N, C-alpha and C positions, 0 to 999 in steps of 0.2 A: 566790333569786329577783334579778336586776340590773336596777337603775332605770336607764335610759338618761338621757343627758346632758340630754336634752330635758326630761326629768321633774325635774331640780333643775338650780339653776345653782350648785351645788358641784361638778357631774361627777359621772360614773357612782358610783353607792354599792353595792358588795357586801354583800348581805344574805344571812344564813344562817337566813333565814326562809320558810318557804313561802308563795305568793302568797296563800292564802287567809288568811291573816294580816297582809296588808297593806289598809289602809284609806285611801282617798282623800277627803278630807273637802271638799265641794265641788267636785267634779272637773270640772264644766261639761262639754265634747264632749272633754274633753282628760284623759280617766281612764288613769293610767297602766297601760299592759296587764298583765291578771294580778289586779290588785287589785280589792276591792271598792270601788265607787265610790257616795258619797251626795252628792245636791245637791237643792236646792228646787225644782228644775225639772226634768221629764222629758225631757231630753237622750237622743239615742240613746248608748248604753252607759252610761248610768246604772244602777246595780243597784237602788237604792232611792230613791224621792224624799223627803228629810225637810227639815222646816224646822228649821234648826239655832238657832234663837231659841226653840223650844219645848222643853223640858226636863221629864222625860228623854228623850233620844234613845231610840227603837224599835230598839236595837241593843244586842245579847248583852254583857253586862258582861265583862270579863278575856279578851278575844277576841283582840286584835291587841298584835303584836309591834312593827310600824311604820306609822306614822301620818302622811300628807303633809296638810298644811294651805296649800295654796296661794292667796294673795290671797282670804282669808275672812275673817280675824280684823277685818279693818277694816270689813267691813259687817255682822257680828254687833251686836244691839241690847243684851244684857247682856255683856261679855266675862267677867266673872266665872262666870256660869253655864256659858258655853262651856267655859271651862277647868276647871270641875268635872266636866263629863261627858267629858273627855279621857281623864283616869285613869281614870273608870269602865269606859271600854268598851277600856283598854289594858291589856295583861298587865303584871307587875311588871317593871320594867327596860326598859320598850318603848320606843322612840326615836320622837320626833315632830318632824317637820322642818316648819318655818313659813316661807313667804315672803310679803312684805307689802312694798307701798309704802313706803321712806323718806320722811318728813315733808317733805325738800327736794326731792324728784321731782315734777314737775308730774303725774305719773300719781297721784299722792296726792291732789290738791287738783281732779283734771279730773272726776272720778266722784262726782257728787251723792248716790250710795248708800253714800258711805264714812261710818261714823259717827265715825271716829278718823283722826289721822295718828301712825304710828308712829316712834320712835326705836330705836337700837339697845338700849335698855335696857327696853323696852315690859314684857317678861318679868318683870323683877327682883322685884316685889311677889308673885310666885308661888313664887319659891325657898323652899327649906328655911329656915325659920326668919322669915322675913317676913311681913308682915300680913295679905296676902291667901290664904296658905298654908293657914290655918285653915278660910278660907270655900270655897276650890276644892282642886285637887289639889297635890299637892307634886311640885316638879321640881327636878332638878339641871341647871345649863347644861352642854353637850359643848361647844358653838360659837355664834359671833355674829361675823355677817361682813356687810357693806355690798358691793355689787355697785355698780360705776358704768361709765356709757356709754363708747362709745369716744372720744371727742371729745378735743382735747387739753385742754380746760377741766376735763372730767371727769377726766383723767389727773393732772390736777394735785391735785383732791381725793384720789384713790388713794394720791398721793404723799404728802398730808398725814396721811393716816390711819396709812401704814407710817411715817412719821417720828416723828408725836407722839400718835398712838393716835385711837381713835374718839371718845371724849369729848373731846378738844381740837378736833377737825375739827368736831363736832356744835355746840359751843359758839361757835366762832369763824369757821367757813368754810362752814359747810354750804349756806346758799343762795347763797353766792358760788361753790363749787363743788360742786354738788348731786349726791348719790348718785342711785341707782337702785332698788335693793331692800334690804329688810334679811332676811338669813336667819339664822333662830334653831333651834337643834337642841337638844332638850331631853331629857333622860330621866326617865322615870317613875320616882318614887320611891313605894312601900306599904309 
């Protein structure tokens, strides 16, 4: 299955995965074509209504090779429980694609339903050997990227990231030259 450009900000992703093994978590009305979509609201196209704050989710374990989580992690009440459920429903070695507003983006702050504001390192506590890995699932990072809007001011932020790295930009320049979204791609370790 090929996930098209509008499905991810990283561009098209070529997957050797049947569409039946792709889960779109919190898909709203923008479910990736062919995937199995879950959302708290019964929007058109949602395959199953699921409250992601209530665990365990009513989804079969070890079922999905690719999971898409776009603009969801900033909304969940308990991120540890949420991150525990992802590897439960994922197959071993599955890829999880996260997209969330960066803390420097107005989009992170404009929505009163956001419970947290994410940096490029939001996932690190869940990585192998870190403190949350024992409570939730264990993951390996595959890619972390911050996107920027097209304005000149935002292009300066992108240049700082390219020259100095994400950490330096976040610590010193993120609110002056804001990012848009954090893209995090993780591999499930079982």
